[in-house]
C-alpha positions in Angstrom: 70.3 101.0 106.8 70.5 99.9 110.4 69.2 96.3 110.7 66.9 95.1 113.5 69.0 93.9 116.4 65.9 92.2 117.7 65.0 90.1 114.8 65.9 86.3 115.0 66.4 83.6 112.5 63.5 81.3 113.0 66.1 78.3 112.0 68.1 79.1 115.1 66.5 78.0 118.4 67.1 79.7 121.7 67.3 83.2 120.4 65.2 86.0 121.8 63.0 85.6 124.9 60.4 87.7 126.4 62.6 88.9 129.2 61.9 92.4 130.5 65.3 93.7 129.5 64.6 92.7 125.8 61.2 94.6 126.1 62.7 97.6 127.7 65.5 97.9 125.0 63.2 98.5 121.9 60.8 100.3 124.2 63.4 102.9 125.4 64.2 103.5 121.5 61.1 103.5 119.8 58.0 103.7 121.9 55.1 101.9 120.6 52.8 105.0 120.9 55.3 107.1 118.7 54.0 109.6 116.4 55.9 111.4 113.9 55.8 115.2 114.0 54.6 117.5 111.1 57.6 118.4 108.8 59.1 121.8 109.0 59.0 123.8 105.7 62.7 123.3 105.4 65.3 121.9 107.8 68.8 123.0 108.2 69.9 119.4 108.4 68.2 116.0 107.8 70.2 113.0 109.0 69.5 109.5 107.5 69.8 107.1 110.3 69.7 107.9 114.2 72.9 105.6 114.6 76.0 106.8 116.6 77.2 109.1 114.1 73.9 110.6 112.9 72.6 111.2 116.5 75.9 113.0 117.5 75.6 115.2 114.4 71.9 116.0 115.1 72.6 116.9 118.7 75.3 119.0 117.9 73.5 120.8 115.0 70.4 121.5 117.1 72.4 122.8 120.0 73.9 125.2 117.6 70.5 126.7 116.7 69.7 124.4 113.5 66.5 123.0 112.6 67.1 119.3 112.4 65.3 116.0 111.6 66.4 112.5 112.0 65.0 109.5 109.7 65.5 106.2 111.2 64.5 102.7 109.8 64.3 100.9 113.1 66.1 101.6 116.4 68.3 104.5 117.0 71.8 103.9 118.5 73.1 102.1 115.3 75.4 99.1 115.4 77.6 100.2 118.3 74.8 100.0 120.9 72.3 97.4 119.2 74.8 94.8 118.1 78.4 96.1 118.2 80.6 97.8 120.7 78.2 97.7 123.7 77.1 94.2 123.8 80.3 92.7 122.8 82.2 94.6 125.4 79.9 93.5 128.2 80.2 89.9 127.3 84.1 90.2 126.9 84.1 91.6 130.4 82.3 88.8 131.9 84.3 86.3 129.8 87.4 87.8 131.2 86.1 87.6 134.9 85.6 83.7 134.2 89.0 83.4 132.9 90.5 85.3 135.9 88.5 83.0 138.2 89.9 79.9 136.5 93.5 81.4 136.8 92.9 82.3 140.6 95.8 80.4 141.6 98.3 82.4 139.5 97.4 85.3 141.9 97.8 83.4 145.1 94.0 82.6 145.6 92.7 79.4 146.4 89.9 78.7 143.8 87.3 75.7 143.6 88.2 73.0 141.5 85.5 73.9 138.9 83.9 77.3 138.0 80.4 76.9 136.9 79.7 79.1 134.0 76.0 80.6 133.8 75.8 81.6 130.3 72.2 82.7 130.4 73.1 85.1 133.4 75.9 86.4 131.3 73.6 87.4 128.5 71.0 88.8 130.5 73.5 90.9 132.1 74.5 92.0 128.8 71.1 93.0 127.7 70.5 94.8 131.1 73.6 97.0 130.4 72.5 97.6 127.0 69.0 98.6 128.0 70.3 101.1 130.5 72.5 102.8 128.0 69.7 102.8 125.3 67.9 105.2 127.6 70.5 108.0 126.8 70.3 107.5 122.9 66.6 107.1 122.5 64.1 108.8 120.0 62.6 110.4 123.1 65.8 111.9 124.1 66.4 113.2 120.7 62.9 114.8 120.7 63.4 116.3 124.1 66.5 118.0 122.6 64.3 119.6 119.8 65.0 117.1 117.0 62.1 115.8 114.8 62.4 112.1 114.5 60.6 110.1 111.9 60.5 106.4 111.7 60.5 104.6 108.5 62.4 104.2 105.0 64.0 107.6 104.1 64.2 107.9 100.1 65.6 110.9 98.4 63.3 112.4 95.8 65.7 115.0 94.6 68.8 116.8 95.5 67.3 118.5 98.4 64.3 116.3 99.6 63.7 113.1 101.4 60.4 111.1 101.9 59.4 109.0 104.8 56.0 107.5 105.2 54.4 110.0 102.6 56.0 113.2 104.4 58.5 115.2 102.5 61.4 116.7 104.3 63.2 119.5 102.4 66.6 120.5 103.4 69.6 122.8 102.9 72.1 120.2 104.0 71.8 116.3 104.6 73.7 113.7 106.3 74.0 110.0 105.2 75.1 108.0 108.2 73.1 104.7 107.4 76.2 102.4 108.8 76.9 98.9 107.4 75.8 95.5 107.6 77.5 92.0 107.9 79.3 90.9 104.8 78.5 87.3 103.9 81.2 85.3 102.1 80.2 83.5 98.9 80.2 80.1 100.4 77.7 77.5 99.3 75.3 76.4 102.2 75.2 78.9 105.0 72.0 80.3 104.2 70.3 76.9 104.1 72.1 75.6 107.2 71.7 78.8 109.2 74.2 81.2 110.7 74.6 84.1 113.1 76.1 87.3 112.7 76.8 90.3 115.2 72.9 91.2 114.6 71.8 88.0 116.1 74.4 86.5 118.2 73.8 88.7 121.2 70.3 87.5 121.6 71.2 83.9 122.4 70.1 82.5 125.6 71.5 79.2 125.4 75.3 78.4 125.2 76.3 76.6 122.0 78.0 73.6 122.6 80.3 74.0 119.5 80.9 77.3 117.9 82.5 77.9 114.4 83.7 81.6 113.8 84.4 82.5 110.2 86.6 85.5 110.0 89.9 86.4 111.7 89.3 90.2 112.1 88.5 92.2 115.3 84.8 90.7 115.7 85.7 87.4 114.8 88.7 87.1 117.4 86.7 88.9 120.1 83.7 86.7 119.9 85.8 83.5 119.4 87.5 84.4 122.7 84.7 85.3 124.8 82.5 82.4 123.8 85.3 80.0 124.4 85.8 81.5 127.9 82.0 81.2 128.4 82.3 77.5 127.8 81.8 76.7 124.1 84.0 74.6 122.1 85.4 77.2 119.6 86.9 77.0 116.3 88.0 79.9 114.2 88.8 79.9 110.5 90.8 82.5 108.7 91.8 82.5 105.1 95.0 84.4 105.8 98.3 83.5 107.6 97.4 85.4 110.7 94.7 87.1 112.6 94.1 90.8 112.2 95.7 91.2 108.7 96.3 94.9 108.9 98.2 94.6 112.2 102.0 94.1 112.7 102.8 90.4 112.6 104.3 90.3 116.2 101.1 91.4 117.5 98.9 89.3 115.5 101.1 86.2 116.6 100.7 87.2 120.3 97.0 87.1 119.7 97.0 83.8 118.1 99.1 82.3 120.9 96.5 83.7 123.4 93.6 82.3 121.4 95.3 78.9 121.4 96.0 78.9 125.2 92.4 79.5 125.8 91.7 76.4 123.7 90.3 77.7 120.6 90.9 75.4 117.6 92.8 77.6 114.9 92.6 77.2 111.3 94.8 79.8 109.5 95.4 79.8 105.6 92.1 78.0 105.5 89.1 78.2 103.2 85.7 77.1 103.7 84.2 75.4 100.5 80.7 74.4 101.7 78.4 74.2 104.7 75.6 71.6 104.9 73.2 70.4 107.5 73.1 66.9 108.9 70.6 66.4 111.4 70.5 69.0 114.0 74.2 69.9 113.3 76.1 71.7 110.5 79.1 70.2 108.6 81.8 72.3 107.2 84.5 71.5 104.7 87.8 73.2 105.3 90.7 73.4 102.7 94.2 74.1 103.7 96.7 73.9 100.9 95.8 70.2 99.6 94.5 69.1 102.8 90.6 68.7 103.1 88.7 68.0 106.3 85.1 67.9 107.4 83.9 68.5 110.9 80.6 69.1 112.7 79.4 72.1 114.5 76.2 73.5 116.2 76.5 77.1 115.5 78.1 79.2 112.9 79.1 82.7 113.4 80.0 85.0 110.3 82.4 87.6 111.3 84.1 88.3 107.9 83.8 92.1 107.8 81.1 94.7 107.1 79.4 96.2 103.8 78.1 99.8 103.6 74.2 100.3 103.7 73.7 102.0 100.4 70.5 100.4 99.0 66.9 101.6 99.4 67.5 105.3 99.6 67.2 106.1 96.0 70.6 107.8 96.1 70.8 108.3 92.2 67.7 110.8 92.6 69.9 112.8 95.0 73.0 112.7 92.6 75.3 110.7 95.2 77.6 108.5 93.8 78.3 105.1 95.5 79.1 101.5 94.9 78.4 98.5 97.1 81.8 97.7 98.0 83.2 101.0 99.2 80.0 102.8 99.9 79.2 106.5 99.3 82.0 108.5 97.8 83.1 111.5 99.7 86.0 113.9 99.4 88.3 115.1 102.1 85.6 117.5 103.6 83.1 114.6 103.7 81.0 115.8 101.0 79.3 113.4 98.6 79.1 114.3 94.7 76.2 116.3 95.7 77.7 119.2 97.7 74.6 119.8 100.0 74.8 116.1 101.2 77.5 114.6 103.4 78.5 111.2 104.6 79.9 110.0 107.9 80.6 106.5 109.5 80.7 103.1 108.3 78.7 103.9 105.0 81.6 105.7 103.6 84.7 105.4 105.7 87.5 102.7 105.6 87.9 102.4 109.4 84.5 101.3 110.7 84.8 102.2 114.2 82.2 104.0 116.4 84.8 106.7 117.5 85.7 107.5 113.9 82.1 107.8 113.0 81.8 110.3 116.0 84.8 112.4 114.8 83.5 112.5 111.3 80.1 113.4 112.3 81.6 116.5 114.2 83.4 117.4 110.9 80.1 117.2 109.2 78.5 119.5 111.6 81.2 122.2 111.0 81.6 121.9 107.3 77.8 121.6 106.5 76.4 124.2 108.7 79.3 126.7 109.5 81.5 126.6 106.2 84.1 124.8 108.1 87.0 123.2 106.2 87.7 120.3 108.5 89.7 117.5 106.6 89.1 113.8 107.2 92.8 113.3 106.4 93.8 115.3 109.1 92.1 113.2 111.6 94.2 110.9 114.1 92.8 107.4 113.8 93.4 105.1 116.8 91.8 101.8 117.1 91.6 98.8 119.4 90.8 95.1 119.3 89.6 94.1 122.7 90.9 90.7 123.1 92.9 89.6 125.9 95.6 91.0 125.5 94.1 94.0 123.6 95.9 95.3 120.3 95.8 98.9 119.6 97.3 101.1 117.0 97.5 104.7 116.0 99.1 106.4 113.0 101.6 104.8 110.5 103.0 101.3 110.4 106.6 100.8 109.5 105.5 99.5 106.1 103.5 102.8 105.3 106.4 104.9 106.3 108.7 103.0 104.0 106.1 103.4 101.2 106.3 107.1 101.7 110.1 107.2 101.9 110.1 108.2 105.5 113.1 107.1 107.3 112.4 106.0 110.9 113.1 104.0 113.9 111.3 101.8 116.4 111.5 101.9 120.1 110.0 98.8 121.8 109.4 98.1 125.5 108.3 94.6 126.4 105.5 94.6 129.0 107.4 92.2 131.2 109.7 95.3 131.9 107.0 97.2 133.4 106.3 96.9 137.1 102.5 97.1 137.1 102.2 94.5 134.4 104.2 92.2 136.5 102.0 92.9 139.6 98.8 92.4 137.6 100.2 89.1 135.9 99.5 91.0 132.7 102.9 91.2 131.2 102.3 89.6 127.6 102.6 92.3 125.1 104.7 95.3 124.3 104.7 99.0 123.5 106.1 99.9 120.0 106.6 103.4 119.0 107.7 104.4 115.5 109.7 107.9 115.2 111.1 109.7 112.4 114.8 109.1 112.1 116.9 111.6 113.8 113.7 113.4 115.6 111.4 112.5 118.3 108.3 113.1 116.0 105.8 110.0 116.6 104.9 108.6 113.2 102.8 105.8 114.8 102.5 103.2 117.7 101.2 99.6 118.4 100.3 98.6 121.9 99.7 94.9 123.0 98.7 95.0 126.4 95.7 93.9 128.7 94.6 97.8 128.7 96.0 98.8 125.3 92.8 100.5 124.6 93.3 103.0 127.4 97.1 103.3 126.9 97.1 104.1 123.2 95.1 107.4 123.9 98.2 109.0 125.3 100.2 108.4 121.9 97.0 109.4 120.0 97.0 112.8 121.8 100.6 113.2 121.3 100.3 112.8 117.6 97.3 114.9 117.1 98.7 117.7 119.2 102.3 117.5 117.5 103.8 116.4 120.8 107.1 114.5 120.4 108.6 111.9 122.6 111.0 114.3 124.6 107.8 116.1 126.0 106.4 112.6 126.8 109.5 111.6 128.6 109.2 114.6 130.7 105.7 113.9 131.8 105.1 112.3 135.1 103.0 109.2 135.7 101.6 107.7 138.9 103.5 104.7 140.0 102.8 101.8 139.3 100.8 101.9 136.1 101.0 99.9 132.9 101.1 103.1 130.9 104.6 103.7 132.3 105.7 101.6 129.3 105.0 104.8 127.3 107.3 106.7 129.3 109.9 104.1 129.2 109.7 104.1 125.4 110.1 108.0 125.4 113.0 108.0 127.7 114.7 105.4 125.6 114.2 107.4 122.6 115.6 110.5 124.3 118.8 108.6 125.4 119.3 107.3 122.0 118.9 110.8 120.3 121.6 112.4 122.6 124.4 113.4 120.2 127.9 111.9 120.7 129.3 115.6 121.2 126.8 116.2 123.7 127.6 112.9 125.6 131.4 113.7 125.5 130.8 117.2 126.8 128.7 115.8 129.7 131.4 113.2 130.7 134.0 115.9 130.6 131.7 118.2 132.8 131.2 115.4 135.2 135.0 114.6 135.4 135.8 118.4 136.0 133.3 118.3 138.8 135.2 115.8 140.7 138.6 117.7 140.5 
């Protein structure tokens, strides 16, 4: 279930305050005076959790004329709004601004010798933005759209019924979109010493002097860079050779170099064997090969991944198969082992991203209510890690293509060859596009750039629409933009694919024209 983003650990001082923004946030989502409606005789769709995917499915279904109910344990909006995408990206934007201020001399600007960082103001701004966006995803907004909203623990009592606070909701179809929670590694000591996760870190009001991040995935890398740029002394521990283990090695290396330049203390190929409390600080033992070291830190953030929320719903009564590691088992049409119940989002998908949750939610609406046959396997899945520079990917990696015996080649354009990247002082990174050998069919792409998340969308659209690089090469781009790197890659591919005979004919034609 969606965890309470407003809860704080009593062992950690300086967390939630009584700021008006913090009061507005839950009030927008779940008014104190909220009263559950009288249940309908039967619903076309009952959605467990009003998170991002669940609310999108509910809204799409009710607009199509369905009778819909949403059961939410705590606050609608899900991890994305409460403790994920929204607050982290606001914080990253402020952190990048401070980094740009410090590096103003690189842009010909005269900057003060020292830039004072107001951490409390940055966090207050983040909560203000989050509260503003929450108004559009609130329980009241769902109710205004004709959706019955029930707050409480939803539990299945059979294959077609859910109970919440004593009320029984019967359904023809149901969706489980309960998301995921932070995965806590089996390390002795963190529970006693105290730690933060994404569910609590955004409620800080005082800047940690020293900050240890456990995990080198997207969340760990983003928050490590953000807190470093906001003035904390940051260390990050990753048990693998590089960050972002799924990404291409050169992309991960660029990120590693960037984090090191920011001043982050990096420990790769390193395990944490224990965590202890000594006075007001925490002690952590690190092991790298045969080397052991102990250092002190004020705050620990666990960012080692997420585990699906499958407990507490009595899934066995509904005939829904699941396991604690992978979540709810679904087929390619997002059906669970009970054909009347579907799954979407982090509770069942490998890629735990809000936009994938939204796309899978749309598939559920079509398949559950309108006899659709939308397949999850047909979905083009881009993603982005919003560090500086950003790392975005879509489609296959070279390794995946080889495993499937697909011969391919790679076109790479360094960002230092792109005029706008040079202008912006953001020329670190590359655009790398993989195509099938002898064709212009795009297999996949990786973009490392300051705005990679925006740039990858062009390639994602091309893959989804079956557009090859030749057509991308013919498309015009405004000048100058960093996305011109994609056109440069497309043009390079077209030149390389010209046959020798065509090139020979072209030369002969041009020579004849001069006679």
